[in-house]
C-alpha positions as CSV (number, residue, x, y, z in Angstrom):
1,M,-2.9,0.9,-18.0
2,N,-3.7,-2.8,-18.3
3,I,-4.9,-4.1,-14.9
4,S,-4.1,-7.7,-15.8
5,E,-0.5,-6.7,-16.6
6,S,2.0,-8.5,-14.3
7,K,3.9,-6.4,-11.7
8,N,7.2,-7.1,-10.0
9,V,7.1,-6.5,-6.3
10,S,9.9,-7.3,-3.8
11,V,9.1,-9.0,-0.5
12,P,9.8,-5.8,1.6
13,E,7.5,-3.8,-0.8
14,L,4.8,-6.5,-0.4
15,A,5.2,-6.3,3.4
16,L,4.8,-2.5,3.4
17,V,1.6,-2.8,1.3
18,A,0.3,-5.5,3.6
19,A,1.1,-3.4,6.7
20,T,-0.7,-0.3,5.3
21,R,-3.7,-2.4,4.3
22,G,-3.7,-3.9,7.8
23,A,-3.6,-0.4,9.4
24,I,-6.5,0.7,7.3
25,G,-8.5,-2.4,8.1
26,F,-7.7,-2.2,11.8
27,G,-8.5,1.5,11.9
28,A,-11.8,1.0,10.1
29,G,-12.7,-1.9,12.5
30,L,-12.0,0.3,15.5
31,L,-14.2,3.0,14.0
32,L,-17.0,0.5,13.6
33,A,-16.6,-1.5,16.8
34,D,-17.8,-0.7,20.3
35,K,-14.9,-2.2,22.3
36,F,-13.3,1.1,23.3
37,K,-15.4,4.0,24.7
38,G,-16.1,7.1,22.6
39,E,-13.4,9.5,22.0
40,R,-10.4,7.2,22.5
41,R,-11.7,4.7,20.0
42,K,-12.4,7.4,17.4
43,V,-8.9,9.0,17.8
44,L,-7.1,5.6,17.5
45,G,-9.3,4.4,14.6
46,W,-8.9,7.6,12.6
47,S,-5.2,7.7,13.3
48,L,-4.6,4.2,12.0
49,F,-7.0,4.6,9.1
50,L,-5.6,7.9,7.8
51,S,-1.9,6.9,8.4
52,G,-2.4,3.7,6.5
53,L,-4.2,5.5,3.7
54,A,-1.6,8.3,3.5
55,S,1.3,5.8,3.4
56,T,-0.3,3.8,0.6
57,V,0.0,6.6,-2.0
58,P,3.9,6.9,-2.0
59,I,4.3,3.1,-1.9
60,A,2.0,2.6,-4.8
61,M,3.7,5.4,-6.8
62,H,7.1,3.8,-6.0
63,I,6.0,0.4,-7.2
64,S,4.3,1.8,-10.3
65,E,7.4,3.8,-11.3
66,K,9.7,0.9,-10.7
67,N,7.6,-1.3,-12.9
68,K,7.5,1.3,-15.6
69,R,11.4,1.6,-15.6
70,T,11.7,-2.2,-15.6
71,S,9.2,-2.4,-18.5
72,R,11.1,0.2,-20.5
73,N,14.5,-1.5,-19.9
74,T,13.0,-4.9,-20.9
75,K,11.5,-3.5,-24.1
76,R,14.7,-1.7,-25.0
77,T,17.3,-4.3,-24.2
78,G,15.3,-7.5,-23.8
79,F,16.7,-7.8,-20.3
80,A,15.4,-6.3,-17.0
81,W,17.9,-4.3,-15.0
82,F,16.9,-4.0,-11.3
C-alpha cells in the first residue's frame, strides 16, 4: 500500500472520520484532565475514547474497500464508477 496514494472520500465519510477523531481526542482529554471528579471523569473519558476507537475501524475499512473498487474500475475501464 502506497501511503501517498490519493483517496476519494465523500463529505459524509469525512464528517464521520472527523467525529470519531473528535470523540477519541475528547475522551483522551477527559482522561488526562482534572475537571470532573474521579469515577465520573474516567467513565465518560473511557466511553468516548473507546467508542471513537471502535467506530474508526469499520469506517476505515469501508473507505479502503471503496477506494480499491474505484481503483480497479478505473484501471479496467479508464473511468471510475461510483
